[in-house]
Every structure is written in structure tokens, then in C-alpha cells.
C-alpha positions as CSV (number, residue, x, y, z in Angstrom):
1,M,23.8,-121.5,70.9
2,I,26.4,-121.4,68.1
3,R,30.0,-121.7,69.1
4,L,31.9,-118.4,68.5
5,P,35.5,-117.7,68.7
6,K,37.2,-114.9,70.5
7,I,37.2,-112.1,68.0
8,L,39.9,-109.4,68.0
9,I,39.1,-106.4,65.9
10,Q,41.6,-103.3,65.4
11,V,40.4,-100.2,63.7
12,P,42.4,-97.3,62.6
13,G,41.7,-93.7,63.4
14,T,40.8,-91.4,60.6
15,S,41.1,-87.7,59.6
16,A,37.9,-86.5,57.7
17,N,37.5,-83.4,55.3
18,L,41.1,-82.9,54.8
19,G,40.6,-79.2,54.2
20,P,38.2,-78.6,51.2
21,G,36.7,-82.2,51.2
22,F,34.0,-81.5,53.7
23,D,32.0,-84.8,54.2
24,L,33.8,-86.2,51.2
25,M,37.6,-87.1,51.9
26,G,39.1,-89.0,54.7
27,L,42.4,-90.6,55.5
28,A,43.1,-93.7,57.7
29,L,45.9,-93.2,60.2
30,D,48.2,-95.5,62.1
31,L,46.4,-95.0,65.3
32,H,44.2,-97.6,66.5
33,N,41.5,-98.8,68.8
34,Q,41.3,-102.4,69.7
35,F,38.4,-104.4,70.7
36,E,38.4,-107.9,72.1
37,F,35.1,-109.9,72.1
38,S,34.3,-113.1,73.8
39,F,31.2,-115.3,73.6
40,S,30.1,-118.2,75.8
41,K,26.8,-119.8,77.0
42,D,27.6,-118.2,80.4
43,I,27.3,-114.7,78.9
44,T,23.7,-113.6,79.2
45,E,24.1,-109.8,78.6
46,S,26.6,-107.7,76.7
47,K,29.2,-106.0,78.7
48,T,31.9,-103.7,77.8
49,E,35.1,-102.6,79.7
50,L,38.4,-101.1,79.3
51,K,41.3,-103.5,79.2
52,N,43.3,-101.4,81.6
53,G,40.5,-101.6,84.2
54,K,39.8,-97.9,84.2
55,P,36.1,-96.7,84.1
56,L,34.4,-96.4,80.7
57,P,34.7,-92.8,79.3
58,F,31.1,-93.0,77.9
59,S,27.7,-94.1,79.0
60,E,25.8,-97.1,77.9
61,K,23.7,-95.1,75.6
62,E,27.0,-93.7,74.0
63,D,28.4,-97.3,73.4
64,L,28.5,-97.2,69.5
65,V,29.9,-100.6,69.3
66,Y,26.9,-102.2,71.0
67,Q,24.5,-99.8,69.0
68,S,26.0,-100.7,65.7
69,Y,26.1,-104.4,66.5
70,L,22.4,-104.4,67.3
71,S,21.6,-102.3,64.3
72,Y,23.3,-104.8,61.9
73,F,20.8,-107.6,63.2
74,K,17.8,-105.2,62.9
75,K,18.8,-104.5,59.3
76,F,20.1,-107.9,58.0
77,L,18.8,-110.4,60.6
78,P,15.6,-109.0,62.1
79,N,14.4,-112.4,63.4
80,V,17.7,-113.3,65.1
81,T,18.6,-112.5,68.6
82,P,22.1,-111.0,68.7
83,P,24.4,-113.1,70.9
84,P,25.6,-111.3,73.9
85,Y,29.3,-110.7,74.3
86,H,32.0,-109.3,76.6
87,C,34.1,-106.7,75.1
88,K,37.4,-105.4,76.4
89,M,38.6,-102.2,74.8
90,S,42.0,-100.6,74.3
91,L,41.4,-96.9,73.2
92,S,44.3,-94.9,71.6
93,L,42.0,-92.4,69.8
94,P,40.9,-89.4,71.9
95,L,37.0,-89.2,72.4
96,K,35.7,-86.1,70.6
97,G,39.2,-85.3,69.3
98,G,38.4,-85.3,65.6
99,L,40.4,-88.5,64.9
100,G,37.6,-91.0,64.2
101,S,36.9,-92.5,67.6
102,S,33.1,-92.8,66.8
103,A,33.9,-94.4,63.3
104,S,36.2,-96.9,64.9
105,A,33.4,-98.0,67.2
106,I,30.9,-98.4,64.4
107,V,33.3,-100.3,62.2
108,A,34.0,-102.6,65.0
109,G,30.4,-103.2,66.0
110,L,29.3,-103.9,62.3
111,S,32.3,-105.9,61.5
112,L,31.7,-108.1,64.6
113,A,28.1,-108.5,63.7
114,R,29.0,-109.7,60.2
115,E,31.4,-112.2,61.6
116,V,28.8,-113.6,63.8
117,H,26.4,-113.7,60.8
118,K,28.8,-115.7,58.9
119,R,28.5,-118.5,61.5
120,L,24.7,-118.5,61.6
121,E,22.6,-120.8,59.4
122,A,20.4,-117.9,58.4
123,T,20.1,-115.5,55.5
124,S,23.1,-114.9,53.4
125,V,25.7,-112.4,54.5
126,P,25.3,-109.0,52.8
127,T,27.5,-108.3,49.8
128,E,30.3,-106.1,50.2
129,P,28.5,-103.1,48.4
130,A,25.4,-103.7,50.6
131,F,27.8,-103.7,53.8
132,T,29.7,-100.6,52.9
133,Q,26.4,-98.9,51.9
134,Y,25.1,-99.5,55.4
135,L,28.4,-98.7,57.0
136,A,28.2,-95.2,55.3
137,E,24.6,-94.8,56.3
138,F,24.8,-95.5,59.8
139,E,26.9,-92.6,60.9
140,G,26.1,-90.4,57.7
141,H,29.7,-89.6,57.3
142,P,31.4,-92.0,54.8
143,D,34.6,-89.9,54.9
144,N,35.2,-91.3,58.5
145,T,33.7,-94.9,58.4
146,L,35.0,-95.9,54.8
147,P,38.7,-95.0,55.5
148,A,38.6,-96.8,58.8
149,Y,37.1,-99.9,57.2
150,L,39.1,-99.8,53.9
151,G,42.4,-98.0,55.0
152,G,44.1,-95.3,52.8
153,F,42.9,-92.0,51.3
154,V,39.2,-92.4,50.5
155,F,36.9,-90.1,48.5
156,A,33.3,-91.2,49.3
157,Y,29.8,-89.8,49.0
158,S,26.2,-90.9,49.3
159,T,23.8,-88.0,49.4
160,F,20.0,-87.9,49.0
161,G,19.7,-91.6,49.5
162,E,21.7,-92.6,46.5
163,K,24.0,-95.4,46.2
164,L,27.5,-95.0,47.9
165,R,30.2,-94.2,45.5
166,Y,33.9,-94.1,46.6
167,F,37.5,-94.6,45.4
168,R,40.6,-95.2,47.4
169,K,44.2,-94.2,46.9
170,K,47.5,-94.7,48.5
171,F,48.7,-91.5,50.4
172,P,52.3,-90.5,48.9
173,S,55.1,-91.4,51.0
174,S,56.9,-88.2,50.0
175,V,54.9,-86.4,52.7
176,V,55.2,-86.9,56.5
177,I,52.2,-86.3,58.7
178,F,52.1,-85.1,62.3
179,V,49.0,-84.9,64.6
180,L,48.5,-82.2,67.0
181,T,45.9,-82.8,69.6
182,P,44.9,-80.0,72.1
183,E,43.6,-81.4,75.4
184,Y,40.0,-80.3,75.1
185,H,37.0,-81.9,73.5
186,V,34.8,-80.8,70.4
187,S,31.4,-82.2,69.8
188,T,30.9,-83.0,66.2
189,E,27.2,-82.1,66.7
190,E,28.0,-78.7,68.3
191,S,30.8,-77.9,65.8
192,R,28.3,-78.5,63.0
193,K,26.1,-75.8,64.4
194,T,28.7,-73.2,63.6
195,L,28.5,-73.9,60.0
196,P,26.3,-71.7,57.6
197,K,23.2,-73.1,56.0
198,S,24.3,-71.9,52.6
199,Y,27.5,-70.8,50.9
200,A,28.5,-68.2,48.4
201,T,29.1,-69.6,44.9
202,A,32.7,-68.2,45.0
203,D,33.5,-70.3,48.1
204,V,32.0,-73.5,46.6
205,I,34.1,-72.9,43.4
206,F,37.2,-72.3,45.6
207,N,36.8,-75.6,47.4
208,L,36.1,-77.5,44.3
209,S,39.4,-76.3,42.8
210,R,41.3,-77.2,45.9
211,I,39.8,-80.8,45.7
212,G,41.3,-80.9,42.1
213,A,44.6,-79.9,43.6
214,W,44.3,-82.8,46.1
215,M,43.8,-85.3,43.4
216,H,46.8,-83.9,41.4
217,F,48.9,-84.2,44.4
218,L,47.7,-87.9,45.0
219,D,48.8,-88.7,41.4
220,K,51.9,-86.5,40.9
221,R,53.0,-86.3,44.5
222,K,54.1,-82.7,44.4
223,F,54.0,-81.1,47.7
224,G,53.0,-77.7,46.3
225,D,49.8,-79.1,45.2
226,L,49.0,-80.4,48.6
227,L,49.6,-76.9,50.1
228,V,47.1,-75.5,47.7
229,G,44.7,-78.5,48.4
230,L,44.6,-78.0,51.9
231,E,42.9,-74.5,51.6
232,D,39.3,-74.4,52.6
233,K,36.4,-71.9,52.9
234,M,33.7,-74.1,53.8
235,H,34.3,-75.3,57.2
236,T,37.7,-74.5,58.7
237,P,37.0,-70.7,58.9
238,Y,33.9,-71.4,60.9
239,R,35.4,-74.0,63.1
240,I,38.5,-72.0,63.7
241,P,37.3,-68.3,64.0
242,K,39.3,-65.6,65.5
243,S,37.7,-66.3,68.8
244,S,39.0,-70.0,68.8
245,P,41.9,-70.9,71.0
246,L,43.4,-72.6,67.9
247,F,43.2,-69.5,65.7
248,P,46.7,-68.2,66.8
249,L,48.3,-71.5,65.8
250,A,46.4,-71.9,62.6
251,D,47.5,-68.3,61.7
252,T,51.1,-68.9,62.5
253,L,51.2,-72.1,60.4
254,T,49.6,-70.3,57.6
255,Q,52.0,-67.4,57.8
256,A,55.0,-69.9,57.9
257,G,53.7,-71.7,54.8
258,I,53.3,-74.8,56.6
259,G,50.4,-77.3,55.4
260,Y,47.7,-78.2,58.0
261,C,44.0,-79.1,58.3
262,L,41.6,-79.4,60.9
263,S,41.0,-83.2,61.5
264,G,37.3,-83.7,61.3
265,S,35.5,-81.2,63.3
266,G,38.7,-80.9,65.5
267,P,40.2,-79.9,67.6
268,S,43.1,-82.1,66.3
269,L,45.0,-80.7,63.5
270,L,47.1,-82.6,60.9
271,V,50.4,-80.9,59.9
272,F,52.2,-82.0,56.8
273,L,56.0,-81.6,55.9
274,E,57.7,-82.7,52.8
275,R,59.8,-85.7,53.8
276,K,63.1,-84.3,52.4
277,S,62.7,-81.2,54.6
278,V,61.8,-82.9,57.8
279,K,65.3,-83.0,59.2
280,T,65.7,-79.2,58.7
281,K,62.1,-78.0,59.6
282,Q,60.7,-80.5,62.3
283,A,62.6,-78.9,65.2
284,E,61.6,-75.4,64.3
285,L,58.0,-76.5,63.8
286,E,57.9,-78.1,67.2
287,K,59.4,-74.9,68.7
288,T,56.7,-72.8,67.1
289,I,53.9,-74.9,68.2
290,S,55.3,-75.1,71.7
291,T,55.6,-71.3,71.8
292,V,52.1,-70.6,70.4
293,M,50.3,-73.3,72.6
294,G,52.3,-72.2,75.7
295,E,51.0,-68.7,75.3
296,A,47.5,-69.9,74.9
297,K,48.1,-72.2,78.0
298,I,46.7,-75.1,76.1
299,P,48.1,-78.6,76.9
300,Y,48.6,-80.8,73.7
301,S,50.2,-83.8,72.3
302,F,52.2,-83.7,69.0
303,K,53.4,-86.8,67.3
304,R,54.4,-88.1,63.9
305,V,52.0,-90.7,62.3
306,K,51.8,-92.9,59.2
307,P,48.9,-93.4,57.0
308,D,47.1,-96.7,57.5
309,G,46.7,-98.6,54.3
310,L,45.0,-101.7,55.6
311,G,41.8,-100.6,57.4
312,V,40.0,-102.9,59.8
313,R,42.0,-106.0,60.9
314,I,40.1,-109.0,62.3
315,Q,41.7,-111.9,64.0
316,F,40.2,-115.1,65.6
317,K,41.3,-117.1,68.7
């Protein structure tokens, strides 16, 4: 058996879609899941546990770290048996919260497999384009996995089997981001069922124009462009309909002229304030959220976060 070091992998959370950029745009956030992998001749089968000793919040079949680890070998090393590992996880991202917990697991599993591959005398390690292509294909949502891997704001697409294309930008420091996470879960699969199979041409044009506003904001850093760029007619209205417990809050934020977007399929929301107005507006914003969520009787967390510009971090011991 090859000798492998202890490998520590930290992956940031992500917020996908960002309003109009459905399945296209994502942002890495300074919230992280951490994975510690150990290898030895005494380990005969892979095992995963939480570092705090609590029970795993998912079943073996739902362990995306292990599934993606195995899939790498099937793809790039089909004749090699994947070395078993012991993994200890520290999870800061809520499961099914819309903050990229699945993407973090996939990035961790595939990155681990590649590090193991580097130490094998086998076929050459896949190139960066080949690796990112597979990373995008594994989940099918490069707007989640690419920001988690690369960090920053990422515009990515790979449709109809074509080559992955993406570009990465730094999120402007002139804007402060908050994450509001209601204490209930939303399945991405179930959330997608609420979306229509086709859209009116006017709605598609509307979203295209708002993506243009996003790009102008990233270049010129004008907060007004971001407020326009957050508008969406392709997924937010279907995922936060009037029957949604989040609708009163979304409506209140809209009426107050405060920028927000659903994070992924939700239920988390990103809320944006211009940095120079945080001192005067944050307290009122928190009061408004407390009032609306209190009336809806929905527990929640609300915290300030930073964009993550580094993506996956890998250390060896």
C-alpha cells in the first residue's frame, strides 16, 4: 500500500443563482465545511464521522464525499482500488439550506481522490480543465461546485454536453453580505419541481438584462446596479410564492428597497447592504427581520459573512 499523509480539506459554502443567474452564477462564502482524512494499512474500509462525536446527519447512501471519491477512480483510474480512509467532518453549512453543503462534499471527495492519484504510479493526473469539467458534470450545477473549488464570483455553464466554460471575478468590497437561514430544510430536487418547464420570452429577456446589470456591478461597483441585478423572474417567484413562509419577508425587503436573493434553492437568503450605509441601516434591518420572522413563528439565524476568494484549501500532515 502506498503511504499517504493525513489530508485536511476545507471547502467554502456557496450561494448559487444570485437572482437572475439560474444555474449560471455562484459566489463562494466565508463559511466552511472541514474534512480530515486519515489513511493506514489498518484501515480496511472507509468510515465517516463527525468530529464532535454526534451522529451523522445523513445516511451512507447520502455520503457525497465517499460517492464522489469513488467516482473519480471509476472515471480516471478504473483499474485501481480506491484506498479506504477514515474521515472526520466539521460541518458549518446547513444541510439542505441552500448554501452549498452538497457542493462542499463533492469538491472534498474529488479533491481527495486527486491528491491520492498524485501519489500513485499510475496514469497521469487529469489536467485542470479535465478536472473542472468532471467537477461540473458530477453534480450538474457548476454554479455551486466551481465557486466552492475556485472561490470568488463564478459565471459557469456546461449545457448539452459541451465543454465547460467559466470566468471568475472578485466580489466588490463596497457591498456587505448577510446570510439569513430559516430553520427548516428545502430539498433542491423538490424545489426544482416547482419550476415551469418553459418560460415566456419576456421573462427570459428580463433575466438576461439583469445578468447584464450584475456584470456592470462587478466592473463598476455601483450598488444601484446590484439592486437591479438581483431581480429575477425565472426561479425566485416560483420558490417564494405567496404561500411560502418566506414571502412576507421577501415582500418586506422588496418594499424597503433592500437587495436580497434566494441562496440556491433556499431557504437561505442573501441580503446586501452598501458598506457605507451599514452603520445606519443594519440595526433597522435586523429589527425588520426579527418582526417579520417572529410573526411567522420561524426560528432563524442572521449573520454577516464575507466572500471567500480562495476556494478549496488542502493541507497535509
